[in-house]
N, C-alpha and C positions, 0 to 999 in steps of 0.2 A: 504493500500499499504506500503510495507516494505521499510524503508529508508536504503539505503546502507551506511556502515560506511567507511569513508575516512581514509586511513592509510598513515603514512609518506612515505611508499614505493610507494603507488599509486600517491602521490604528487611529486614523483621524489626525495624524501629525505629519508635519513636513520638516525637512532638515533645516530650511531657512529659519523657521520660527524658533528653533531651539539651538541656533548657533550661540556660542558663548559671546557675551557682549563685547569683550575685548577683540575677539576675532572679527565679529561684524563691523565694529568701528574701524578696524585696520583695513578691511576690504573697502569700505566706503570712502576712506581717506584718499584713495586713488582717483575718485570720480569728481567732476565738477559739481558744485553745490546744487545746481538745478537738476542734475541727474540723480543726486542723492535723494532729493525730495521725491522724485518719481518712483523710487523703490518702495514707497509706502504701499503700492498696489500688489507687491509680490507676495505678501503673506499677511495673515490676519494679525500676527504679532507685530508686524512692522507698520501698521496703520498710523501709528503716532510716533514713528521713528524720528521725524524732524523736530519733535519736541524735546529730545534728549540727546542730541548729537554732541559728541565731545570734541570733534574737530571741525572748525568752521573756517572756510576760506572763501573770500569774496574778491574776485578780480573783475574790475569793471570792464576792461578791454575785452577779455574772454567772453564776458556776458553779452556785451553789445555786438561783438563780431561773430557770435555763433551763427553758422551757416543756416540760411533759410529764415532768419529772424530779423525783423526790422525793430531795433530797440534803441533807446537813448538813455541818458543819465537819469531821467525821472523813473524809467522802468527799473533801472538798477537800484535806485534808492527805495522804491516800493518793495522790491524783492527782498532786500536786506531787512527792511523794517518788518515786513510780515513774518520772516523767519525768526527774527529776535524777539518779537512780541509773543510768538507762540511757544517759545522755548521755556521749559520748566525751570526749576531751581537747581537742577543738577549741574555739577562742575563742568567747566570747559578746559579741556587739555591744551588745545592749540587754537589760536585765533589769528587769522591772516587777512589783512585788508589792503588791497592794492588799488589805488585810484589812478585813473587815466588822466595825467596832466597834459592837456592838449595845448597847442600853440594859441596864445591869446588868453590863456587862464582857464581855470577849471569852470565847468558848467555851474551856473548859479544855484542849481537845486542841490548841489553837494557843497554846502558851506562848512566853515570850520565847526559851527555849533552841531551840525548833524554828525559829523565825524567824531567830535568829542563825545557825543552820546553813545555811539557805537563802541568806542574804546572803553568808555566807563562801564558799559554793560559787560564786557569781557572781564574787566578787573573785578567787578562785583561777583562774578561767577568763578572766582579763584583760578583764573587762567594761569597756565604754567609756561606756555611758549607763546610769545606775542611777536608778530611781524607786521610793521606798518610802513608802507611805501606811498608817500604823498607829500606835497609841499604844505606845510602848516607850522604855525607857531603856538597852537593851542592844543595842549594835552592835559589830561587830568593829573594834578599833583600827586594823587595817590598812587601813580605808576611807580614813584620812587620809594614807596613804603609798602608795596604789595608783598605779602609774606609768601605767596605761592609762586611768584614769578621766578623761573630759573633760566629762561632763555629769552633775550630781547634783541630784536633785529629792527633798526630804524634806518630808513633811507629817505633822503631829501627833506627830512623833518628839521626845520630850523629851530632846534630845541636848545633853550638856554637852561642848563642845569642849575638847580638851586645850589646855595652855598654848601648845604650839607646833603650830599647824595647818599641815601641809606641802602636801598636795595638789599634787604636782609637775607634773601635766598638766591640772588642771581649768581649763576655760574658761567654763562656765556653771554657776551655782549658784542654785537656786531653793528658797527655804525658806518654808513656810507653817505658822504656828502652831508654831514651833520656837524654843527658847531659842538666843540668838545673841549673841556678843560681838564677834567680829572677822572680817574677810574675808581669804581667801588673796590673795597679792600678784599673781598673774598671771591673774586672771579677765578675761574679755571681757564676760560678761553676769551681772548679779546681780539677782535678784528676791526681795524680802523682803516677805511678806504676814503682817500681824498677828504679827510676831515679838515676843519678850519679852526684856527685859534679864535677864541672868544675874548673880546675886550683886549686884544693884543698881548694876552698872557700866554706863556709857554704851555704846551700840552704836557701835563704831568701824569705819569703812570706809576702808581704805587699800590700794587696788589701782591702781597707776599706769598699768596698761594697760586699765583698765576702759572699755568703750565704751557699754554700756547698763545703766541701773539703773532698776528699778521698786520703789518703796518705799511700803508701805502699813502704817501702824503708828500707835499713839497718840502716841508721842514722836519728835522728830526725831533723826537720827543725827549722829554726829560724823564728817564726811567730810574727808579730808585734801585739801589744796590741789592736790596732784599728781593725785589722783583726779578732782576737780572739772574740772580742766583737760583731762583725757583723755576725759571723757564726750561722747558724740555724741547719745544719746537718753535722756531723763529723764522719768519719771512719778512725781510727788511727792505723796503723799496723806497728810495728818495728820488723826487723829480729834479732836484737841483742841489748843487753842492752847498753845505752849510756855511754860513758866514760867521759862525760862532768861533771864539779862540779855542785852540787845542783840537785834537782829532777825536771827534765824537764817536767815530766808528771803532777806533782802537779801544776807547774807553768801554764801549758796549761789549766788545769781544773779551776784554779782560774780566768783565763781570759775569759772563755766561760760563759758569763753572760746571753746570750739570746738563747743558744742552746736548741733545741727541741728533736732532736734525736742524740744519741751518741753511738758509737761503739768503744770498746777498745780491744786490742789484749792481749794474755796471757803475753807477755813480758812487756807491759805497766802495767798490773796488778801486776806483780812481782816487778817492780820498785817501785810501791806504797808501797808494803809491806816491802821494805828495808828502808823506811824513819822512823826513830824512833820518829819523831814528826808529824806523819801523821795526827792525830786527830786535830792538830792545823793548819796544812797546807792546808787542803782541804777547798773548799768553805763552808761558814757557812750555806747558804741557797740559792740555785739556783732554783727558782720556775718556770722556764721556761721549764725545761726538762720533757718530757712526755714518752719517749721511750729510754731504756738503753739496749744495747747488750754487753755481756761480754764473752770473751774466757778465760778459766781458766785452769791452770795446778796446780797439788798439791804442796804446799809449806807451811811452817810453818805460822800459823796465817792468812791463806787465807780467812777464814770465817770472822775474825775480820776486815779485810781490806774491804771485801764486805759490812759488816754492816755499817762501818764508811762511805763508799762511798754512801750507801743508805740514811744516815742521811743528806747528802748534797743536796738531791733532794726530798723534801717533797711532790711534786705533781706528782711523777712518777706514770704512769698509766700501762705500760707494761714492763716486765723484761724478757730478753732472756739470758740464760746462757748455754754455750757450753763447756763441760769438754773436755780437750785434753791431750793425752799422759799419761793416767793413766795406771798403771800396778797393777794387783791384787796380792799383796804379801801375804795377809792374807785371810783366809776363811771367808765367809759372816758372820757365826755365831760369830766369834771373833770380827769382826768389829762392830756388833750390840751390843755386850757386852761393847766394848770399848767406843762406843758412849753413852751408858747409864751412864757409870762411869765418863766420862768427861762432862756430862751435867750440873752438879752442878757448875763446874768451868766456863763453858760457860755462864750460867745464871748470875753468879756473875760478869763477865766482862760486860754483857749487862746492868745490874743495875748500874754499876759504870760509864759507858761512854755514855749511851743513856737514854734519858728521853722523855716522850711524845709519842704520837702515830705517828710513822714515815711513816707508810705505809697505811695511811687512804684513799689514792686515788688509790692504786694499784688494778687493775681489772684482769689482765691476766699475767700468768707466764708460760714460756716454758723452759724446762730443757732438753738439748740434750746430747747424749752419756753417759747417766746414767748407771753406772755399779757397784756402791758401792765399788769402789777400795779403798776408803778412808772414814773415819768417817765424814770428813768435808761435804761430799755430804748429809749425814743425817742431819747435823746441819743446813745446808742451807734450806732444805725442812721444817724442824721443825720450824725454826725461821719465815719463811714466813707464814706458816699456823697459827702460834700462834699470829701473829701481823698484818696481813692484814685484817682489819675489813670488807672490802667490796670486797674481792677477789671473782671472779666469776669462774675462771677456772685455774687449774694448769695442764699443759700437760707435761708428763714425757716420753721421747723417749729414749729407751734403746740403749746402745752401740751395734753395730753389733756383737761384740764378745760374748754377752750374750743373744741376742734376741731369740735364738733357744732353750735356756735352760728354759723349762717351770717351772720346780721345783724352780729354782732360782728366776724367776720372780714372782712366787706366794708367796715366802717367803718374798721378797722385798715389794710387794704390801701389804701383811698382816701387816708388821711392820710399813709401812708408814700410813696405815689407822687407826692405834692406836693413831697418833698424834692428839692433841687437835686442832680444827679449830674454830677460833673466828668468822669467817664469816659463817652464816647459809646457804648461797647459794653456798659456794665453792665446786667445783666438781674436783676430781682428775682423769685424763684420762691417761691410760698407753698405750703405743704403741711401 
């Protein structure tokens, strides 16, 4: 006798209705808000799903540009209002509000008061992650004292921080095109993109528990020694050379005692090259660094600066170098000859300033935008191959300007393959 299988449907139940709330919310987080609302017809248990959503994202541009729909800012405002008004008292995990700032100013139906009310709604519902992208100077002051807020992302908000920035639970702060003066003390992650100084005061970063910092701005920040010591991952990009006395970059490198991954821009690298006492100013031995990313432009002694920098990080495992803004003023053949002629001077410099095996932990090297516009590119490759005892792979990615020149690439590859390799396992990959 065949035994009939009993399904959830035969029992009057369906799988959707009995999905755990966490799994259900995770699935819905991948959908646009309008589609999330439509899921209320899928199951009896989901009829009131929009009343208790924990992840809310309102993107005006996506809403108005949805295919087959003729919508404007008023429709967007009404949609957001309806959804928030119908929401119950349950907590909100994530709230994202992205307003379309069009040429000529924002639509009048989306004024600062309207946006203020929406943000205040999220804060009153114990929001944990808050992302706001719009031009405004009006935000609820309670945003600075919200006990549940752990992640804050602000973009284009002309925000003037109060004198006492509290943020009792904030761990990640990401600011883009925002006025900024100081950082909360208990942050773990800080990302500042094209931030501006407020009231002509210096940007001050003092967060003794900070682990990751990404800084992209015209001027360098003032970072406390406690903060530098706590950092594990650093990406430092300056648009212009600092006018402050002293070498701000070497001071920062000296303070990074526990950094594991470090990225420096071409401007920072050039600032290092302008220090006549660079050999004495760099860290003597930072053994924590494992991954180093450098962006480089051609300037006098750039290779020597690189080698002195490598001397400071004896346990480095990966090295990424990206050449920028090179112009080929000489033919490849003349650069190769010049490289050979300057080799003796280069070797003499190494013997004078460097002792011991500095690259004994280096395993992988990636060089991007390689075009042999300057002999220093050759010196860098040769130095690494001749000194990295346990190198496994060197990847050389040609610059787009030369990647179609097969003859050029063959000549470069042939010349590089003549360099001595101290690591028997080292492989050079061209692409």
